[in-house]
N, C-alpha and C positions, 0 to 999 in steps of 0.2 A: 503494499498499501503504498503510494507515497505522500509527499505533504498537506499538499495540496487535498488529497482525496480525505485525509487524515482530520484535516479541520474541518471540511466540508459535512461529515459523519456530526461531530457538533452539534450541528445545524441540523441536519435531517433528525433524528433522531429524538424521538418528542423530551424524554426525561436529558438528554442532554443540553438540547432547545431551552427548556425548563427552566433548568440550570442556571446556563448562560442569561436568561429575562433576568432572571430575581437578581442573581448581579450585579448589570448591568441595570437596574432600577435602581440597588440600593447605591452603586457606585454613581450613578449618574444624581440623586437624593446628596450623598455627599459630597458633591461637585460643585452643586448648585450651594449650598453650606461652606462650604469653601471661599465663592466671590461674595458670601453676602455680605463682609464689608465694603469690598468695592462696589459691587449692585447701589448700596445705601449710600454713598458718596460720592456716584454719578448720574448726571441727569439720565430719567426715565430712557429719554429717547434711543441711549446708548447701548441698556439693555440687553437688546438681539446681541452685539457683537462681543459684549465681554468674557462669558461664559464659554469657551472655547471649547475644551472638555468635557464638562460635562450635558453642552449643544450638539456634540458628534455623540455618548453615549447615550442620549437618549432618542438621537434618529436610527443609533442602535439595534434600540429597542422597537419604534417602531418597525425597524426591519423585521424582527424575528417575528413581533405580532402579528405581522402582515403574510410573512411566512405559513403562521401558524394556523392561518384560514386559508390558506392556496391564494392569496394575492401579494402579487411583486410589480417592483418599478424598477425596472433596469437603470434607469437616471439614479431615482434614488439610492439604490445600491452604489453603483460607482462614486457618488456623489459623497455619499458617508466612507465610502473604501480609501477614498481618498481623506476624508477629513480626518480619518481614525489614526492612517498612518503616517497623516502630516504632523498632527497634534501629540499621539505618541510620542513622533524620534524628537522633534522640538522640542517637547516637554523634559524629556533624557540630556537634551544637547543642554540646556537653560540648566539644568540642575548640576548635571558632569562640569560646565564650561566656570561655576562658581561653587569647585568642589567644597573649599575649604569653609564659606557663610553657609551652605545649602547642607552640609554634613557635619554640621559645629558638632560639638559634644554634648549640645542640649537638643540640638534636632534631628539630630541622625535618622533616631527611631524612626520619626513623624516622615522625613525625608524616604526615606529608602521604601517606605510604606507608599509612596505617591510615586516612587521610582519604579514597584512594582506591579502599581496599579497603570501607568501609562505602559506599560509592556503588555500587560492585558491589554489595553486597546488595539494597539497591535495586533496581537495573537485573535482579538475577533475579528480584525477588518480579514482574518485569514480565513475564517469560516464563510464568508460572502463570494469568494474567486471563484468556483467551482459553476457557478451560476449565472456569473454576470459575462456580458455582452460586450465590445465598446458599443457605445453609443454614438448615433453619426456626429460627423464631424461640425454642424451645427449645434449638437447638444455638449459634446466637447468643448467648444468654443464657448457655449454658456456656463460650463461650466468652469472653466480657467479665468473667464473672466469675474463670476461669484467670488473666486477664491484671491485675483488678485486686488478685487475688489478689498475684500476684510483684510487683506497686507496693509491697503491703504489704513485704512481706516485705525487698525491696529498701529502702527509706527510712526505714520504720518498726524494724524488725526490725536491720535495714542492712547487708545483703548485695551491697549496690550492688557496682560496681567501685570500686577506690580511685581516689577523686578528688581535686586537688588544689585546689579554689573553696572557701571557706568555705564558702562558698551550698549546700550540699547541698540546702535547699528551695528552693531554682532550677531547680536539676535534678533536683529531684522531683518538682516544679510541671509542667514541660517533660514529666516519664514519666508522669503522667496525663491530661495535655490529649491525648500522644502515641496513648496508648493508645486514650481518648478517639475521637479524629481517626480515625487509622485504622481501628478497631472501624466509627466514624458510614458510614465513605466505605464498604466494604464493604454494611450495611444499607445505606444510603440509596439508590445507585449500581445494583445490580447487579439484575439479570431474575433473577426465579429462575425461572425456565422454559428463557429462552433460553441459558443461563451466558455475555452478553456485558453490553459497557456500553451 
């Protein structure tokens, strides 16, 4: 059994799918709680742009719920796949980039949990791969456009999560590279018709 098939089975079998669903709901709730202070101190019209991780885990919850009742949207699956990977990898990068701060003796346990949860986001994305087909050129352009707009708001307007590092420009560049890289992976190696790598 290859790795893609292995992760697909987590979504395909009801017991593991509902376990993933429950874990994702809990993770989403924790994620919104994590952003509570930033949301309370930000204008309401920026709220949809701030909590990246819980928004994409919520989207994953919706993907699993739709799959459970025999419905799915390839566009939504693809957008969720890219988002889970981008935000998951971005968070790992940020935590490691400022390792001494985020893994200080006082906070290393909590940050280690965050680190593992974001690895979980990447692993959840792998459960979507087998059923995905590459969207049309127009849909791929739309997906890229949305992620670029989100990057613009995060690093030009300033809706990114609160960061300790003074080098927000480096973190923003990493986000842009991840946007293009995660989108490019889907564009380059998806088989449009078969829906497999």
